[in-house]
C-alpha positions in Angstrom: 0.0 0.0 0.1 1.9 3.4 -0.9 2.6 6.2 2.1 0.5 8.7 2.0 1.9 12.1 0.9 2.3 14.6 4.1 -0.4 17.7 3.9 1.6 20.4 2.7 0.7 24.0 3.9 1.2 27.5 1.7 3.8 29.4 2.8 2.3 32.9 3.8 4.0 35.8 1.9 5.1 37.7 5.0 6.8 34.8 6.5 8.8 33.9 3.0 9.6 37.6 3.2 11.0 37.1 6.9 13.1 33.9 5.8 14.5 35.8 2.8 15.5 38.5 5.4 17.1 35.7 7.5 18.5 33.3 5.3 19.0 35.0 1.9 17.2 34.7 -1.1 18.6 32.0 -2.7 18.1 29.9 0.5 16.3 26.5 0.5 14.3 28.0 3.2 13.4 31.5 1.7 12.1 29.5 -1.5 10.2 27.2 -0.5 6.4 28.2 -1.6 4.8 24.9 0.6 6.0 22.9 3.6 4.9 19.8 5.2 4.8 19.7 9.2 8.4 18.4 9.6 9.5 21.0 7.4 7.6 23.7 9.4 9.7 22.0 12.2 13.0 22.2 10.7 12.7 25.8 9.6 11.3 27.0 13.2 14.5 25.2 14.6 16.5 27.2 12.1 14.7 30.0 13.0 15.5 29.9 16.8 19.3 29.0 16.3 19.4 32.3 14.3 17.6 34.3 16.9 20.3 33.2 19.3 22.9 33.9 17.1 21.5 37.4 17.3 20.7 37.4 20.9 24.7 36.2 21.4 26.0 39.5 19.0 23.5 42.0 20.7 22.2 41.5 24.1 24.8 42.6 26.4 23.1 41.9 29.9 23.0 40.4 33.5 23.0 36.8 33.5 19.7 36.5 34.8 18.1 38.5 31.9 20.5 36.4 29.4 18.7 33.0 31.4 15.6 34.0 30.9 16.2 34.7 27.0 17.9 31.6 26.5 14.7 29.8 28.5 11.9 31.2 26.3 13.7 30.3 23.4 14.6 27.0 24.5 10.9 27.0 25.3 10.0 27.6 21.8 12.2 24.8 20.5 10.8 21.9 23.2 7.5 22.8 21.8 8.3 21.7 18.5 8.3 18.0 19.7 5.0 18.3 20.9 2.1 17.3 18.4 0.1 20.4 18.5 3.9 22.8 18.5 2.4 26.3 17.4 0.8 27.6 20.3 4.2 26.6 22.6 6.3 28.1 19.7 4.6 31.3 20.0 4.5 31.6 23.6 8.2 30.9 23.4 8.6 33.9 21.1 6.1 35.9 23.2 8.0 35.4 26.4 11.2 36.0 24.9 9.9 39.4 23.1 8.9 40.7 26.7 11.8 39.8 28.5 14.2 41.3 25.6 12.0 44.7 26.7 13.0 44.1 30.5 10.9 41.7 31.8 8.5 38.6 32.3 5.6 40.0 33.6 3.2 38.1 36.1 -0.3 39.6 36.6 -1.8 36.2 37.9 -2.8 38.1 41.4 -4.4 40.8 39.3 -7.9 41.5 40.3 -10.5 42.5 37.7 -9.9 46.3 38.7 -8.7 49.1 36.2 -5.0 49.2 35.2 -2.7 51.0 36.6 -0.3 53.5 34.6 2.6 51.0 35.5 0.9 48.0 34.5 2.7 47.5 31.3 6.1 48.6 32.5 8.9 46.1 32.1 11.6 48.0 34.1 11.5 46.5 37.7 15.0 44.4 36.9 16.4 46.7 34.2 15.6 49.1 31.3 15.8 49.0 27.6 17.3 52.1 26.0 18.2 52.7 22.4 20.7 55.2 20.9 22.0 56.2 17.6 25.2 57.5 16.4 25.1 60.0 13.5 26.0 56.8 11.1 23.3 54.8 12.9 20.7 57.8 11.8 21.6 57.9 8.6 21.1 54.2 8.1 17.9 54.6 9.8 16.5 57.3 7.3 17.6 55.1 4.8 15.5 52.3 5.9 12.7 54.4 6.6 12.5 55.3 3.4 10.9 51.8 2.5 8.3 52.4 5.2 6.8 56.0 4.5 7.8 59.2 2.9 9.4 61.3 5.6 11.5 63.6 3.2 10.1 65.2 0.1 12.1 63.6 -1.8 14.3 60.0 -2.3 16.8 60.0 0.4 19.8 59.6 -2.1 18.6 62.9 -3.4 18.5 64.5 -0.3 22.1 62.9 0.3 23.1 64.2 -3.0 22.1 67.4 -2.2 24.3 67.1 0.9 27.4 66.1 -0.8 27.0 69.1 -3.3 26.6 71.7 -0.4 29.0 70.1 1.6 31.6 68.2 0.1 32.0 64.5 0.1 34.6 64.7 2.6 31.7 65.7 5.2 30.8 63.5 8.2 27.8 61.7 9.3 27.5 64.1 12.1 27.7 67.0 9.6 25.1 65.2 7.7 22.6 65.0 10.5 23.0 68.4 11.6 22.5 70.0 8.0 19.1 67.5 7.9 18.0 68.7 11.0 18.4 72.3 9.7 17.3 71.5 5.9 14.1 69.1 7.0 13.0 69.8 10.3 9.9 68.2 9.7 11.6 65.2 8.7 14.2 65.1 11.4 11.6 65.9 14.1 9.8 62.9 12.8 12.2 60.6 12.4 14.4 61.0 15.5 
């Protein structure tokens, strides 16, 4: 008797975009348009491995926080051994995101009263603070162009205008200062 083929699920386009960004457009992960349950598990394990590599390269924190982050990823990984793995996988990723923002909330004793102004704060043990140097600000402007138009013209045109006025030896800090005075609304919207 022939073995029944495993059911294949369509890979949503947003997931294919994410896989392209993580693994590259030419990777097998990004090119597959459908996946079996076993293939989903392999792909999700590969994603977790990549997230852990990003964690190690970018998150410099205390050992407890690092342990909580690793535990969240491990929880997501262990869920892939369950028959119904999606809920556990999502739980692990949600926990990872919350812990990455600072802490893992615990509202088990909360009664049905109104939420305080500090309800969503995750700062009991640590705080997250993002900062940008001038080069990062320029990069963020380039990236922002893909999502919404902050500038009255394309970023490359603004950059060319700057170089025309200030020369090619001008620094990124000089560009950011120039941008602040030349396009104050765009600067304020972005930074």
